[in-house]
C-alpha positions as CSV (number, residue, x, y, z in Angstrom):
1,M,13.2,7.9,-67.9
2,I,11.8,5.9,-70.8
3,K,13.7,6.2,-74.2
4,V,12.1,4.2,-77.2
5,S,14.0,3.2,-79.6
6,P,12.6,1.9,-83.0
7,K,14.5,0.3,-85.5
8,F,11.9,1.5,-87.7
9,V,10.5,4.9,-87.9
10,P,8.0,6.8,-90.2
11,E,9.4,9.1,-91.9
12,I,6.3,11.2,-92.3
13,D,5.1,10.5,-88.8
14,P,8.7,10.6,-86.9
15,A,7.1,11.1,-83.5
16,F,5.5,7.7,-83.6
17,V,6.3,5.7,-80.1
18,P,5.0,2.2,-80.6
19,A,3.1,1.0,-77.5
20,V,4.4,-2.4,-77.4
21,L,8.3,-1.1,-76.9
22,W,7.4,1.5,-74.8
23,N,6.1,-0.9,-72.4
24,K,9.2,-3.1,-72.9
25,E,11.4,0.0,-71.5
26,Y,8.9,0.2,-68.3
27,R,9.6,-3.5,-67.8
28,K,13.2,-3.3,-68.0
29,L,12.9,-0.3,-66.0
30,A,10.5,-1.9,-63.3
31,A,13.2,-5.0,-63.5
32,A,16.4,-2.8,-62.6
33,T,14.4,-0.9,-59.5
34,A,14.4,-2.7,-56.3
35,D,10.7,-1.7,-54.8
36,A,8.8,-2.7,-58.2
37,A,6.2,-5.2,-57.5
38,P,4.0,-7.7,-59.3
39,L,0.8,-6.3,-60.6
40,A,-2.1,-8.2,-61.6
41,L,-5.2,-6.7,-63.7
42,G,-8.8,-8.7,-63.6
43,L,-11.7,-7.5,-66.2
44,E,-14.7,-9.1,-65.6
45,R,-18.2,-8.9,-67.3
46,P,-21.7,-8.9,-65.9
47,D,-21.9,-12.6,-67.5
48,G,-19.2,-13.7,-65.5
49,T,-16.5,-13.8,-68.5
50,A,-13.1,-12.3,-67.5
51,S,-10.1,-12.2,-67.9
52,V,-6.6,-11.9,-65.7
53,F,-3.2,-9.6,-67.1
54,R,0.2,-10.1,-65.3
55,T,2.4,-7.9,-65.1
56,V,4.8,-5.8,-63.0
57,C,4.1,-2.1,-61.4
58,L,7.0,0.6,-60.3
59,P,6.6,2.2,-56.6
60,C,3.8,4.7,-56.3
61,T,6.1,7.4,-55.6
62,P,5.9,11.0,-57.1
63,E,8.8,9.6,-59.1
64,F,7.5,6.8,-61.2
65,A,3.4,8.2,-60.9
66,P,3.3,9.1,-64.7
67,L,5.1,6.3,-65.6
68,N,2.7,4.0,-63.9
69,K,-1.1,5.9,-64.9
70,T,1.2,5.6,-68.6
71,Y,1.8,2.1,-67.9
72,V,-1.5,0.6,-66.3
73,E,-4.3,2.6,-67.3
74,R,-3.3,2.1,-71.8
75,I,-3.1,-1.9,-70.2
76,V,-6.5,-1.2,-68.9
77,K,-8.0,0.5,-71.7
78,F,-6.8,-2.3,-74.4
79,M,-8.4,-4.4,-72.3
80,L,-11.8,-2.9,-71.8
81,W,-11.9,-2.6,-75.4
82,A,-10.6,-5.7,-76.4
83,R,-12.3,-8.3,-74.0
84,G,-15.4,-5.4,-72.8
85,G,-15.7,-5.4,-68.9
86,T,-17.0,-3.3,-65.7
87,K,-15.5,-4.4,-63.0
88,I,-11.5,-3.6,-62.7
89,Y,-10.0,-5.7,-60.4
90,V,-6.4,-4.4,-58.7
91,C,-4.3,-6.8,-57.0
92,G,-0.4,-6.5,-55.2
93,K,2.0,-4.3,-53.4
94,Y,0.6,-1.0,-55.2
95,A,-3.3,-2.1,-55.9
96,P,-4.5,0.8,-53.3
97,C,-2.9,3.9,-55.6
98,I,-3.2,2.6,-58.7
99,A,-6.9,1.5,-57.9
100,K,-7.4,5.0,-56.8
101,M,-6.0,6.4,-60.2
102,L,-7.9,3.9,-62.2
103,A,-11.3,5.2,-60.6
104,E,-10.5,8.6,-60.9
105,V,-10.0,8.3,-65.3
106,Y,-12.5,6.0,-65.4
107,S,-15.5,8.1,-64.2
108,P,-18.0,10.2,-65.3
109,N,-15.9,13.0,-65.1
110,G,-12.6,11.2,-65.3
111,E,-10.2,11.3,-68.2
112,R,-12.1,8.4,-69.9
113,A,-15.6,9.4,-69.4
114,F,-16.5,8.5,-73.2
115,D,-15.2,4.9,-72.5
116,Y,-17.0,4.8,-68.8
117,E,-20.5,6.0,-70.8
118,F,-19.5,3.3,-73.7
119,F,-19.3,0.4,-71.0
120,K,-22.6,1.5,-68.5
121,T,-24.8,1.8,-72.6
122,N,-23.9,-1.3,-73.5
123,F,-23.9,-3.7,-70.0
124,E,-26.1,-1.2,-68.8
125,K,-23.3,-0.8,-65.4
126,G,-21.0,1.7,-65.0
127,I,-17.2,0.9,-64.5
128,E,-16.0,-0.3,-61.0
129,V,-12.5,-0.6,-59.5
130,V,-11.8,-2.7,-56.4
131,V,-8.8,-3.9,-54.3
132,V,-8.5,-7.5,-53.7
133,D,-5.9,-9.7,-52.9
134,E,-4.7,-12.8,-54.9
135,A,-8.0,-15.3,-53.6
136,G,-10.2,-12.2,-55.0
137,L,-9.3,-12.2,-58.6
138,P,-11.8,-13.3,-61.0
139,K,-11.1,-16.6,-62.4
140,E,-10.3,-16.5,-66.3
141,A,-13.1,-17.7,-68.4
142,A,-14.2,-17.1,-71.7
143,S,-17.3,-17.9,-74.0
144,A,-17.3,-19.4,-76.5
145,L,-20.3,-18.8,-79.3
146,P,-21.9,-21.7,-81.6
147,L,-22.3,-19.6,-84.4
148,G,-21.0,-20.0,-87.9
149,R,-19.9,-23.1,-90.6
150,N,-23.8,-23.8,-90.9
151,L,-23.9,-24.1,-94.7
152,D,-26.6,-25.9,-95.5
153,G,-29.4,-24.5,-97.1
154,C,-30.8,-21.0,-98.9
155,R,-29.4,-18.2,-96.4
156,I,-28.9,-14.2,-96.8
157,G,-25.6,-13.1,-95.1
158,F,-25.2,-9.2,-95.6
159,D,-22.5,-6.9,-93.9
160,L,-23.6,-3.0,-93.0
161,G,-20.4,-0.7,-93.5
162,G,-19.7,2.7,-93.3
163,S,-20.2,3.3,-96.9
164,D,-21.6,1.3,-98.1
165,R,-24.3,-2.4,-97.4
166,K,-23.5,-5.5,-99.0
167,C,-26.1,-8.7,-99.0
168,A,-25.8,-12.2,-100.6
169,A,-27.9,-15.1,-101.6
170,V,-25.8,-18.6,-100.5
171,V,-27.6,-21.6,-101.5
172,N,-25.4,-24.6,-99.8
173,G,-21.9,-22.6,-99.7
174,E,-22.2,-21.1,-103.0
175,V,-23.3,-17.7,-103.6
176,V,-25.0,-17.2,-105.9
177,F,-26.4,-13.3,-106.3
178,S,-24.4,-10.1,-104.5
179,E,-24.8,-6.7,-104.6
180,E,-23.4,-3.8,-103.1
181,V,-25.1,-0.5,-102.2
182,K,-24.0,2.6,-101.1
183,W,-25.4,4.2,-97.9
184,S,-24.7,7.0,-95.6
185,P,-25.9,5.6,-92.2
186,Y,-23.5,7.9,-90.1
187,F,-25.5,11.3,-89.5
188,E,-28.6,9.9,-90.3
189,S,-31.1,11.2,-87.7
190,D,-33.8,8.4,-88.2
191,P,-33.5,4.9,-87.7
192,D,-36.1,4.3,-90.1
193,Y,-33.3,4.9,-93.2
194,H,-31.2,2.1,-91.4
195,Y,-34.4,0.0,-91.2
196,Q,-35.4,0.5,-94.6
197,G,-32.2,0.7,-96.0
198,I,-31.0,-3.2,-94.2
199,M,-34.6,-4.9,-95.9
200,H,-34.1,-3.6,-99.0
201,S,-30.7,-5.5,-99.2
202,L,-32.2,-8.5,-97.5
203,K,-35.2,-8.2,-100.7
204,L,-32.9,-8.1,-103.3
205,A,-30.7,-11.2,-101.7
206,A,-34.0,-12.8,-101.2
207,A,-35.9,-12.2,-104.5
208,H,-32.7,-14.6,-106.1
209,L,-33.9,-17.5,-104.0
210,P,-36.7,-20.6,-104.2
211,H,-36.8,-19.6,-100.7
212,V,-35.2,-18.5,-97.2
213,D,-33.8,-20.6,-94.9
214,A,-31.4,-18.4,-92.5
215,I,-30.8,-14.8,-92.6
216,G,-27.3,-13.7,-91.0
217,G,-25.2,-10.8,-90.7
218,S,-22.4,-8.4,-90.0
219,S,-22.3,-5.0,-88.7
220,A,-19.9,-2.2,-87.3
221,G,-20.7,-1.9,-83.3
222,V,-21.6,-4.0,-80.2
223,I,-24.1,-6.4,-80.8
224,I,-24.8,-8.9,-77.8
225,N,-27.4,-11.5,-78.5
226,N,-28.5,-9.9,-81.5
227,R,-29.0,-6.5,-79.9
228,L,-27.6,-3.4,-81.0
229,G,-25.1,-1.3,-77.9
230,V,-23.2,1.5,-79.2
231,A,-22.8,1.2,-82.9
232,S,-20.8,4.1,-85.0
233,L,-23.5,3.9,-87.8
234,F,-26.4,4.7,-85.6
235,R,-24.1,7.7,-84.5
236,G,-26.9,10.3,-85.6
237,V,-29.5,8.9,-83.4
238,K,-28.8,10.8,-80.9
239,D,-31.9,10.9,-79.0
240,P,-31.4,8.5,-76.3
241,E,-35.0,7.2,-76.1
242,V,-35.0,7.0,-79.9
243,Y,-31.7,4.7,-79.6
244,Q,-33.6,2.6,-77.0
245,K,-37.2,2.0,-78.8
246,R,-36.1,1.9,-82.0
247,V,-32.2,1.2,-82.6
248,K,-31.7,-1.6,-79.9
249,N,-34.0,-4.2,-81.0
250,M,-33.7,-3.8,-84.5
251,F,-32.3,-6.4,-85.5
252,L,-34.8,-8.6,-83.5
253,D,-37.6,-6.7,-85.1
254,I,-36.4,-7.4,-88.6
255,A,-36.0,-11.0,-87.5
256,K,-39.8,-11.5,-86.7
257,E,-40.8,-9.7,-89.9
258,W,-38.8,-12.9,-91.6
259,G,-39.5,-15.6,-89.1
260,V,-36.3,-17.6,-89.8
261,P,-33.3,-18.3,-87.5
262,F,-31.8,-15.2,-87.8
263,E,-28.2,-13.7,-86.4
264,V,-26.0,-10.2,-86.3
265,A,-22.4,-10.3,-85.0
266,N,-19.9,-7.7,-85.0
267,D,-18.3,-7.2,-88.7
268,G,-14.7,-7.8,-87.6
269,D,-15.6,-10.8,-85.7
270,V,-17.6,-12.4,-88.8
271,T,-14.1,-11.3,-90.4
272,A,-12.2,-13.7,-88.9
273,L,-14.8,-16.6,-89.2
274,A,-14.4,-16.0,-93.0
275,G,-10.7,-15.9,-92.5
276,A,-10.5,-19.0,-90.7
277,M,-13.0,-20.3,-93.2
278,S,-11.4,-19.7,-95.8
279,L,-7.6,-21.0,-94.5
280,N,-9.0,-24.0,-92.3
281,K,-6.7,-22.8,-89.8
282,N,-7.4,-21.6,-85.9
283,G,-6.4,-18.5,-83.7
284,V,-7.2,-15.6,-86.3
285,L,-7.3,-11.9,-85.7
286,G,-9.0,-10.2,-88.6
287,V,-8.4,-6.7,-89.1
288,A,-10.3,-4.6,-91.4
289,M,-8.9,-1.2,-92.3
290,G,-11.9,0.5,-93.7
291,T,-14.3,3.5,-92.5
292,S,-12.6,3.1,-89.1
293,V,-11.2,-0.2,-88.1
294,A,-13.2,-3.6,-87.9
295,A,-11.5,-6.5,-85.8
296,G,-12.3,-9.8,-84.6
297,Y,-11.5,-13.2,-83.4
298,V,-11.5,-16.7,-84.1
299,D,-9.9,-18.7,-81.0
300,M,-7.0,-21.4,-81.1
301,N,-9.7,-23.8,-80.7
302,G,-11.8,-22.3,-84.3
303,H,-14.3,-20.7,-82.0
304,M,-15.6,-17.1,-82.2
305,T,-15.7,-15.5,-78.5
306,N,-18.0,-12.9,-77.1
307,W,-15.0,-10.4,-76.9
308,L,-15.8,-6.7,-78.7
309,S,-12.2,-6.5,-80.2
310,E,-12.8,-2.8,-80.7
311,L,-9.5,-2.1,-81.6
312,A,-10.2,1.4,-83.2
313,F,-9.9,2.6,-79.5
314,V,-7.5,0.8,-78.2
315,P,-4.2,2.8,-78.1
316,V,-1.0,1.6,-80.3
317,D,0.9,4.9,-80.3
318,Y,2.7,6.3,-76.6
319,R,3.7,10.2,-77.9
320,E,2.6,12.9,-75.7
321,N,0.0,15.3,-78.2
322,G,-0.5,12.4,-80.1
323,P,-3.5,12.4,-83.1
324,A,-6.9,12.3,-81.2
325,D,-9.7,10.5,-82.5
326,E,-12.4,12.4,-83.1
327,W,-15.2,10.6,-81.0
328,S,-13.3,9.6,-77.6
329,G,-11.4,12.0,-78.1
330,D,-8.0,10.0,-76.8
331,L,-4.8,10.0,-78.3
332,G,-3.0,7.4,-80.4
333,C,-5.7,5.1,-80.7
334,G,-5.6,2.3,-83.7
335,V,-8.3,4.4,-85.4
336,Q,-6.0,7.1,-86.2
337,Y,-3.5,4.9,-88.1
338,F,-5.2,2.3,-89.3
339,S,-8.5,3.4,-91.2
340,Q,-9.5,5.9,-93.4
341,Q,-9.1,9.2,-90.7
342,G,-5.4,7.2,-90.7
343,T,-4.6,7.9,-94.9
344,G,-6.7,11.1,-94.1
345,R,-4.1,12.3,-91.6
346,L,-1.3,11.2,-93.1
347,I,-2.1,12.4,-96.8
348,P,-0.7,15.8,-95.7
349,L,1.8,15.1,-93.7
350,A,3.8,13.4,-96.6
351,G,2.8,16.4,-99.1
352,I,-0.5,15.9,-100.9
353,Q,-2.4,18.7,-100.7
354,L,-6.3,17.9,-101.2
355,P,-9.2,20.5,-100.6
356,D,-10.6,20.5,-97.4
357,E,-14.1,20.0,-97.8
358,M,-13.0,16.2,-99.8
359,K,-14.7,13.6,-97.8
360,L,-12.2,10.6,-96.6
361,P,-13.3,7.9,-99.1
362,E,-12.4,10.6,-101.8
363,K,-9.4,11.2,-100.1
364,L,-8.3,8.0,-100.0
365,E,-9.2,7.1,-103.8
366,E,-7.0,10.3,-105.0
367,L,-4.1,8.3,-102.5
368,Q,-4.6,5.5,-104.6
369,K,-4.8,7.0,-107.8
370,L,-1.5,9.0,-106.8
371,M,0.1,5.2,-105.8
372,K,-1.0,3.7,-109.0
373,A,1.2,6.5,-111.0
374,N,4.2,5.1,-108.6
375,D,3.8,8.8,-106.9
376,P,6.6,8.9,-103.7
377,R,4.5,10.9,-101.6
378,A,1.4,8.0,-101.9
379,R,4.3,5.3,-101.0
380,K,5.2,7.6,-98.0
381,V,1.7,6.9,-96.8
382,Y,1.9,3.6,-96.5
383,E,4.7,2.6,-95.6
384,A,4.1,5.1,-92.4
385,I,0.9,2.8,-91.7
386,G,3.0,-0.2,-92.5
387,I,5.6,0.2,-90.6
388,C,3.0,1.3,-87.2
389,F,0.7,-1.9,-88.1
390,G,4.1,-4.3,-87.5
391,Y,4.4,-2.5,-84.4
392,T,0.9,-2.2,-83.4
393,L,1.0,-6.5,-84.4
394,A,3.4,-7.2,-81.5
395,H,1.7,-5.0,-79.2
396,F,-1.8,-6.9,-80.0
397,A,0.3,-10.7,-79.3
398,E,0.0,-9.4,-75.7
399,F,-3.4,-8.9,-75.6
400,Y,-4.8,-12.1,-78.0
401,D,-3.3,-15.6,-78.7
402,Y,-2.9,-15.5,-82.7
403,E,-1.3,-16.8,-85.6
404,N,-3.1,-15.9,-88.6
405,L,-3.7,-12.2,-89.0
406,L,-6.3,-12.0,-91.9
407,I,-6.0,-7.7,-93.3
408,M,-8.9,-6.3,-95.2
409,G,-10.6,-3.0,-96.1
410,R,-10.2,-0.6,-99.1
411,V,-7.1,1.2,-97.0
412,T,-5.3,-2.2,-98.3
413,S,-6.4,-2.2,-101.7
414,G,-4.5,-2.3,-104.8
415,E,-0.1,-2.2,-104.4
416,G,-0.5,0.1,-101.3
417,G,-1.7,-2.8,-99.3
418,T,1.6,-4.7,-100.5
419,I,3.4,-1.9,-99.4
420,I,1.6,-1.9,-95.8
421,I,2.2,-6.0,-95.3
422,D,5.8,-6.0,-96.6
423,K,6.4,-3.4,-94.3
424,A,4.9,-4.8,-90.9
425,N,6.5,-7.9,-91.8
426,E,9.9,-6.4,-92.6
427,V,9.2,-4.9,-88.7
428,L,8.2,-8.1,-87.1
429,K,11.3,-9.9,-88.1
430,A,13.7,-7.1,-87.0
431,E,12.1,-6.8,-84.0
432,F,9.5,-9.7,-83.1
433,P,11.6,-12.9,-84.7
434,E,10.2,-14.6,-81.6
435,L,6.5,-13.7,-83.3
436,K,5.5,-16.1,-85.8
437,I,2.2,-14.2,-87.1
438,N,1.5,-15.4,-91.0
439,L,0.0,-12.1,-92.5
440,V,-2.6,-12.9,-95.2
441,V,-4.3,-10.9,-97.5
442,P,-8.0,-13.0,-99.2
443,D,-8.1,-13.7,-102.3
444,E,-10.9,-11.8,-104.5
445,K,-13.1,-14.0,-104.5
446,S,-12.6,-14.7,-101.2
447,K,-13.0,-10.6,-101.0
448,R,-16.2,-10.6,-102.4
449,H,-18.0,-13.4,-100.9
450,G,-15.8,-14.8,-97.9
451,Q,-17.7,-12.1,-95.2
452,A,-21.1,-12.9,-96.8
453,I,-20.7,-16.7,-96.8
454,A,-19.1,-16.1,-93.1
455,A,-22.1,-14.0,-92.3
456,A,-24.8,-16.3,-93.8
457,S,-23.0,-19.2,-91.9
458,L,-24.0,-18.0,-88.6
459,P,-27.3,-18.9,-87.8
460,A,-27.8,-22.9,-87.3
461,I,-31.2,-24.3,-89.1
462,P,-33.3,-26.5,-86.9
463,K,-33.2,-30.3,-87.5
464,K,-36.8,-31.3,-88.7
């Protein structure tokens, strides 16, 4: 009953069904259906912060049940991974059947068992679905984190990625030293590998400072009050007991060794903060297309939030039998479109044959070489990413209030990055002229030092 007709179709990935257009058609169908009714979806975290998404729902009949499941479950999935939370509220005429469906899907044995366990691990509480009336919906509340924009003193900034870790020595906002060290943290089972690697980078930077007043860092993964939740960098640490003892408090342990103000935030949030600082603007959504999809958000008031913004896991493509995320097993999620995994998936679709044993970073390097040589196959890969990204930015606008999109990461390096941005802008202009989103690529100095300065600026130095 729902057909989507995008004006732009990726030549090498023509089955792509933009989430934003599918949702739009669902709402059109609901508007034309007599018994459709308003639906409100609330999401609350254990700390009391909450958000509410108001929409519409088709009747809970066998005819519409599959459409309702796709529409509502995908919205809830986006809310979970963008905001974070464990309690889902459902309000409306069809709340009982919608809540029943969600409770089955988001359960230890349901289709989203991975999601259930992820949030249970991070918030130490399983996902709960409840039916409420209007008065029972949570009050919208967001946390503004008092972090960043502190540039005084001698600071260390570090950034932990999937293929390298960076560090910088910063004096009163100026980078006096920076270094990048390759590492392979993903499949290391001994957390001492990670610990010693981080310490090595901090010592490299400290050697170029007269003293250290504060340390700030960015890292992939969920970080709450300097404590690590689930983090892809530590996915090789399989033993839950070892993770609990050695990984969860690793940043707190490192902070004790240094004895100075110490703050670590999600790398995407620090990317967004870096963009807000360099642009001197607010309402910044930062997206880094690298090993995975790192994302972060600085709100319209210039504050970092406690949102997860794990956009690698949000649904962006509603096609049936779409590409599966290797970690969660879910289909059509951001990581398969806007990361090295995405380029790895698209490269053979463009007719580029590379050895199966070649790792994803190496495949990206080969793609970039082909692009530099003006190979039309490489161009098709970047055009596909750009088209998907344009539609996805409009989808993001349903959940984030933003005016500036900061785009970074190795996938966006070189001419390929220009093609991605041009295509995304083309889609936005033609399909969503009402959206005024400024796509920004940091200059080379900001690329090299912006993240480090923003990370270093996270902790405040107590006034003496």
